[in-house]
TIZABA-495617 format. One record per residue (C-alpha): x, z, y; residue number from 1. Coordinates in pm, whole numbers. Example, Ala and Ser with C-alpha at 12.3 -4.5 7.8 and 13.67 -1.06 7.14 Angstrom:
       x       z       y  nutor
    1230     780    -450      1
    1367     714    -106      2
***
This chain:
       x       z       y  nutor
    9489   11361    7439      1
    9198   11159    7442      2
    8892   11148    7209      3
    8809   10882    7005      4
    8526   10803    7209      5
    8713   10773    7510      6
    8953   10540    7315      7
    8668   10334    7189      8
    8515   10265    7585      9
    8906   10164    7665     10
    8890    9903    7373     11
    8559    9773    7476     12
    8757    9722    7863     13
    9034    9543    7674     14
    8794    9332    7434     15
    8600    9229    7736     16
    8878    9081    7914     17
    8999    8931    7585     18
    8683    8744    7509     19
    8641    8645    7871     20
    8968    8421    7867     21
    9227    8663    7956     22
    9463    8695    7686     23
    9813    8809    7862     24
    9793    9218    7825     25
   10017    9223    8107     26
    9756    9048    8331     27
    9474    9284    8175     28
    9645    9593    8273     29
    9716    9471    8636     30
    9369    9363    8692     31
    9259    9715    8552     32
    9510    9876    8769     33
    9398    9705    9058     34
    9018    9812    8962     35
    9109   10179    8894     36
    9323   10181    9241     37
    8987   10081    9421     38
    8807   10355    9244     39
    9035   10612    9322     40
    9071   10503    9685     41
    8663   10573    9702     42
    8697   10876    9553     43
    8938   10994    9808     44
    8736   10863   10097     45
    8474   11094    9938     46
    8672   11379    9963     47
    8770   11276   10319     48
    8423   11232   10389     49
    8305   11617   10287     50
    8611   11764   10488     51
    8495   11574   10801     52
    8156   11671   10721     53
    8276   12039   10669     54
    8487   12069   10965     55
    8254   11846   11203     56
    8580   11662   11280     57
    8655   11268   11269     58
    8907   11161   11029     59
    9180   10998   11204     60
    9303   10778   10882     61
    9015   10692   10681     62
    9077   10459   10386     63
    8759   10286   10491     64
    8609   10234   10804     65
    8275   10172   10917     66
    8281    9826   10873     67
    8453    9846   10552     68
    8176   10055   10345     69
    8063    9740   10131     70
    8437    9750    9975     71
    8400   10108    9846     72
    8365   10138    9474     73
    8039   10317    9501     74
    7882   10057    9693     75
    7943    9748    9494     76
    7971    9855    9137     77
    7577    9819    9108     78
    7530    9499    9309     79
    7435    9160    9128     80
    7713    9000    8948     81
    7770    8673    9186     82
    7739    8911    9514     83
    7992    9160    9343     84
    8247    8887    9221     85
    8217    8736    9592     86
    8285    9057    9754     87
    8571    9160    9525     88
    8751    8804    9551     89
    8695    8778    9934     90
    8673    9139   10070     91
    8835    9411    9815     92
    9168    9211    9734     93
    9216    9108   10084     94
    9208    9475   10156     95
    9420    9580    9909     96
    9669    9344   10051     97
    9649    9487   10387     98
    9700    9810   10274     99
   10089    9754   10310    100
   10095    9932   10655    101
    9979   10256   10495    102
   10278   10511   10402    103
   10197   10503   10072    104
   10405   10355    9764    105
   10064   10247    9627    106
    9993   10040    9947    107
   10354    9869    9920    108
   10278    9758    9578    109
    9926    9614    9669    110
   10052    9362    9896    111
   10071    9084    9675    112
    9774    9188    9450    113
    9617    8880    9275    114
    9254    8872    9173    115
    9262    8673    8829    116
    8960    8764    8678    117
    8769    8431    8603    118
    8406    8475    8586    119
    8141    8707    8797    120
    7993    8798    8447    121
    8325    8951    8351    122
    8414    9140    8636    123
    8041    9306    8619    124
    8118    9382    8261    125
    8432    9550    8315    126
    8312    9715    8622    127
    8046    9910    8426    128
    8303    9981    8125    129
    8508   10137    8385    130
    8251   10324    8540    131
    8151   10474    8223    132
    8509   10647    8162    133
    8545   10963    8314    134
    8833   10998    8579    135
    8769   11344    8709    136
    9015   11517    8496    137
    9402   11417    8600    138
    9534   11482    8236    139
    9259   11271    8086    140
    9344   11029    8370    141
    9689   10997    8254    142
    9628   10977    7890    143
    9374   10731    7945    144
    9644   10498    8106    145
    9889   10592    7862    146
    9670   10479    7602    147
    9626   10118    7785    148
    9974   10102    7807    149
   10042   10138    7492    150
    9791    9854    7409    151
   10054    9644    7588    152
   10269    9729    7340    153
   10086    9675    7031    154
    9985    9361    7154    155
   10348    9222    7077    156
   10431    9171    7473    157
   10665    9351    7705    158
   10712    9630    7448    159
   11073    9635    7620    160
   10899    9831    7932    161
   10786   10134    7706    162
   10995   10422    7565    163
   10794   10572    7263    164
   10594   10881    7442    165
   10716   11098    7195    166
   11087   11010    7228    167
   11010   11068    7645    168
   10901   11405    7540    169
   11190   11511    7331    170
   11439   11394    7629    171
   11207   11587    7892    172
   11198   11897    7680    173
   11581   11914    7643    174
   11614   11868    7985    175
   11374   12114    8099    176
   11305   11963    8487    177
   11257   12249    8738    178
   11019   12239    9055    179
   11324   12171    9279    180
   11504   11888    9098    181
   11496   11540    9253    182
   11460   11300    8944    183
   11529   10926    8899    184
   11487   10682    8642    185
   11679   10362    8788    186
   11507   10126    8546    187
   11143   10294    8527    188
   10928   10037    8399    189
   10597   10153    8372    190
   10701   10533    8474    191
   10701   10707    8149    192
   11035   10946    8178    193
   10876   11003    8539    194
   10527   11062    8417    195
   10676   11314    8118    196
   10857   11505    8397    197
   10573   11537    8605    198
   10350   11706    8281    199
   10646   11932    8211    200
   10681   12063    8588    201
   10306   12098    8612    202
   10263   12275    8288    203
   10571   12484    8300    204
   10547   12558    8650    205
   10250   12561    8755    206
   10245   12889    8968    207
   10559   12716    9189    208
   10322   12428    9283    209
   10075   12668    9469    210
   10353   12714    9707    211
   10249   12416   10035    212
   10644   12343   10053    213
   10698   12262    9648    214
   10364   12108    9621    215
   10482   11837    9905    216
   10809   11781    9750    217
   10621   11742    9409    218
   10375   11481    9551    219
   10638   11307    9802    220
   11009   11356    9706    221
   11065   11460    9336    222
   11008   11151    9152    223
   11207   10836    9210    224
   11194   10505    8996    225
   11353   10182    9045    226
   11283    9827    8897    227
   11312    9451    9000    228
   10945    9382    8826    229
   10688    9396    9094    230
   10420    9423    8814    231
   10588    9702    8646    232
   10639    9858    8993    233
   10240    9846    9036    234
   10166   10001    8713    235
   10431   10269    8720    236
   10319   10357    9067    237
    9928   10395    8947    238
   10064   10588    8616    239
   10212   10865    8845    240
    9878   10856    9054    241
    9646   10944    8770    242
    9896   11205    8644    243
    9861   11367    8981    244
   10162   11255    9171    245
   10028   11122    9521    246
   10337   10941    9643    247
   10637   10893    9435    248
   10892   10716    9527    249
   10854   10386    9330    250
   10995   10098    9466    251
   11178    9733    9410    252
   11531    9771    9330    253
   11791    9566    9126    254
   11974    9873    9016    255
   12308    9684    8872    256
   12338    9391    9134    257
   12277    9594    9454    258
   12504    9904    9612    259
   12466   10255    9506    260
   12641   10372    9795    261
   12327   10469    9994    262
   12183   10644    9663    263
   12499   10802    9582    264
   12517   11171    9517    265
   12114   11166    9527    266
   11960   11333    9247    267
   11996   11611    9029    268
   11818   11479    8707    269
   11819   11127    8551    270
   11611   11049    8237    271
   11622   10666    8158    272
   11629   10396    7875    273
   11753   10103    8095    274
   11742    9738    7952    275
   12057    9628    7779    276
   12050    9269    7787    277
   12423    9150    7758    278
   12656    9075    8054    279
   12636    8994    8423    280
   12857    8800    8627    281
   13113    8982    8834    282
   12995    8805    9139    283
   12641    8969    9105    284
   12742    9320    8977    285
   12778    9590    9240    286
   13125    9677    9338    287
   13030   10024    9369    288
   12997   10027    8977    289
   13266    9824    8920    290
   13502   10087    9064    291
   13376   10338    8812    292
   13437   10094    8492    293
   13550    9721    8497    294
   13308    9513    8266    295
   13044    9275    8270    296
   12826    9506    7968    297
   12511    9611    8125    298
   12496    9936    7906    299
   12829   10056    8046    300
   12756    9965    8406    301
   12423   10152    8375    302
   12620   10434    8282    303
   12852   10380    8574    304
   12555   10385    8796    305
   12416   10719    8662    306
   12738   10898    8747    307
   12734   10735    9111    308
   12370   10860    9152    309
   12407   11199    9011    310
   12452   11500    9231    311
   12749   11713    9153    312
   12581   11933    8926    313
   12339   11675    8825    314
   12219   11633    8444    315
   12123   11318    8283    316
   11962   11235    7917    317
   11946   10874    7878    318
   11934   10616    7569    319
   12221   10370    7493    320
   12279   10145    7220    321
   12508   10289    6928    322
   12789   10027    7064    323
   12864   10260    7353    324
   12948   10537    7094    325
   13242   10350    6907    326
   13318   10026    7111    327
   13662    9933    7129    328
   13717    9740    7434    329
   13900    9915    7699    330
   13598    9950    7917    331
   13432   10145    7646    332
   13694   10404    7583    333
   13770   10427    7919    334
   13372   10516    8002    335
   13361   10745    7695    336
   13715   10912    7824    337
   13571   10966    8155    338
   13223   11166    8018    339
   13440   11360    7808    340
   13748   11448    7994    341
   13629   11432    8377    342
   13261   11480    8334    343
   13090   11717    8090    344
   12904   11549    7766    345
   12660   11787    7592    346
   12527   11592    7350    347
   12489   11287    7119    348
   12121   11270    6924    349
   12114   10983    6707    350
   11811   10801    6675    351
   11667   10621    6366    352
   11700   10224    6409    353
   11307   10187    6365    354
   11246   10346    6655    355
   11215   10072    6905    356
   11027    9853    6628    357
   10853    9589    6603    358
   11072    9493    6944    359
   11400    9548    6843    360
   11551    9710    6545    361
   11888    9787    6730    362
   12047   10170    6661    363
   12049   10410    6963    364
   12139   10745    7040    365
   12082   10958    7342    366
   12353   11101    7521    367
   12303   11425    7761    368
   12567   11511    8015    369
   12637   11683    8347    370
   12833   11529    8627    371
   13110   11774    8740    372
   13382   11558    8865    373
   13613   11810    8707    374
   13548   11804    8347    375
   13397   12120    8123    376
   13348   11957    7788    377
   13417   12218    7509    378
   13195   12107    7236    379
   12989   11842    7157    380
   12676   11901    6992    381
   12557   11620    6736    382
   12225   11594    6595    383
   12095   11311    6328    384
   11729   11206    6385    385
   11631   11071    6053    386
   11274   11077    6109    387
   11071   11078    6430    388
   10702   11137    6248    389
   10639   10765    6239    390
   10706   10505    5993    391
   11044   10320    6071    392
   10903    9937    6009    393
   10725    9686    6228    394
   10408    9873    6174    395
   10503   10207    6315    396
   10202   10416    6146    397
   10169   10790    6174    398
   10310   10997    5909    399
   10176   11327    5988    400
    9803   11446    6160    401
    9846   11414    6536    402
    9900   11796    6570    403
   10228   11739    6385    404
   10367   11459    6602    405
   10606   11492    6881    406
   10847   11716    7013    407
   10627   11972    7087    408
   10367   11996    6804    409
   10021   12167    6831    410
   10060   12288    6455    411
   10362   12439    6272    412
   10563   12215    6042    413
   10649   12275    5711    414
   10951   12201    5518    415
   10791   11905    5396    416
   10647   11812    5762    417
   10988   11814    5871    418
   11134   11562    5641    419
   10883   11319    5820    420
   10901   11455    6204    421
   11242   11590    6286    422
   11217   11621    6655    423
   11093   11974    6674    424
   11393   12086    6465    425
   11638   11864    6684    426
   11474   12058    7004    427
   11495   12418    6881    428
   11870   12340    6741    429
   11962   12222    7083    430
   11829   12511    7260    431
   12058   12704    7025    432
   12374   12471    7083    433
   12569   12771    7207    434
   12479   13019    6924    435
   12431   12966    6573    436
   12460   12574    6635    437
   12860   12674    6685    438
   12887   12775    6303    439
   12730   12478    6129    440
   12930   12275    5874    441
   12965   11912    5969    442
   12752   11819    5622    443
   12434   11968    5822    444
   12206   11765    5999    445
   12327   11886    6353    446
   12697   12020    6442    447
   12931   12038    6712    448
   13259   11886    6750    449
   13542   12045    6980    450
   13682   11843    7280    451
   14013   11796    7113    452
   13866   11647    6791    453
   13695   11401    6982    454
   14005   11303    7206    455
   14216   11283    6894    456
   13948   11021    6763    457
   14006   10807    7047    458
   13672   10948    7224    459
   13491   10779    6946    460
   13128   10961    6955    461
   12980   10789    6688    462
   12813   11095    6477    463
   12959   10968    6126    464
   13300   10994    6275    465
   13268   11301    6244    466
   13010   11397    5969    467
   13115   11540    5624    468
   12943   11406    5325    469
   12861   11648    5032    470
   13031   11577    4689    471
   12880   11710    4402    472
   13112   11929    4191    473
   13189   11736    3853    474
   13291   11951    3528    475
   13640   11832    3434    476
   13778   11886    3092    477
   14118   11844    2926    478
   14182   11530    2758    479
   14256   11691    2397    480
   13932   11860    2453    481
   13706   11545    2481    482
   13921   11394    2182    483
   13808   11688    1961    484
   13471   11680    2063    485
   13463   11296    1965    486
   13626   11379    1625    487
   13360   11616    1555    488
   13090   11364    1635    489
   13274   11096    1409    490
   13261   11354    1125    491
   12872   11456    1181    492
   12797   11077    1196    493
   12986   11017     851    494
   12828   11348     659    495
   12487   11179     789    496
   12515   10846     682    497
   12613   10991     351    498
   12352   11209     289    499
   12123   10912     414    500
   12266   10676     118    501
   12243   10953    -125    502
   11873   10980     -27    503
   11824   10587     -58    504
   12014   10522    -394    505
***
């Protein structure tokens, strides 16, 4: 959580770009990413210099050689604006593009780095503002970057790349990633699910990360993200770096078009909100996926992909459009049947339709399942999220203080607060899904449904198919009693009328 002062500093950086002529928020984010990257490289080189001085040894792989010292952040940040501009344009950015030979995901994504800041004055102003933002604490770094990412969404462009952070938090908390997991998001965008998982592991399993081998796994082989947008890959890589993950596996991949063979059975946990944009041609669709489900629908193909990528025993929590839950096509029904009968479907969490506004009002749900290849579904747990802490209109304004937002709140929620934020309740009930949740009536906000009932409904997974409505009891009376009452009322009215006439005569 960042302070208002730090947010104000970020806002000033953003405003400087806009007033300087760069109005595309994604381009602003990209240029900031490059500058933060070069600053981070300078900080890492400083650590290497200190280690070299302490051990009296020559560093075999410096980020900056003796003749590249002018390219370090600390050495160009105070230069005259014209000199700095020329140095960054003709020295720093070619240097960034040349980093591709380094064995680093960040280096790989910097190969086509473009410098688009138009004037020396704007560059000087932005460097000065970024220098004023403290970047020593990795938690603050991550929060700052998340805040900048939120400005992409609030600007109304490319919001589809960003799942709301509190929804990510709910899904991560429900899945409880462990230090031994290999986590994948096949449509990672800015890396929100991977970042959320990294934060959870660092917080809940911090002692495990003291182990050298475990730390190596955390930094190099735990997190995997695919995307086919190079800008998103750069931003996602930097997001992970600033959240303390040194070399995540973030790489270019068209997940639905390429063969999943080399990635098959690779991951123990998948967290994703992939784009669902209509249909693909059979010719461009991975034959591996068509073996699982014969369809052109991207929402079904992604589910098929998740099943291919998971190891046996691997778990997934993924967002799907509501049509997946009740679609009547042969492919829809077959995929739902597979999830229920051949795998272990554990939960369907219905989200309010305003969660992704202002970009889309489509209704969605979270599906949670485990790949078993041998069934295992006994009961499916349903939860109806009616409020997520924010208004469900295009403005998405907070309905509660910040300490009461999200799935893990900093302050306890009262009954009135629950009406505005269901996420902590959803998390608590999920953790009790094998206990008292089994006893809940289908009239409640959450309940479980036996597999046999789901099979009897043609594997329909929509919550409303199983939810029961509470009907108020209405008092009923015999018709003759009602007629007698009406006759008494008529008599009283007639008597009252006669008395009134007598008073007036």
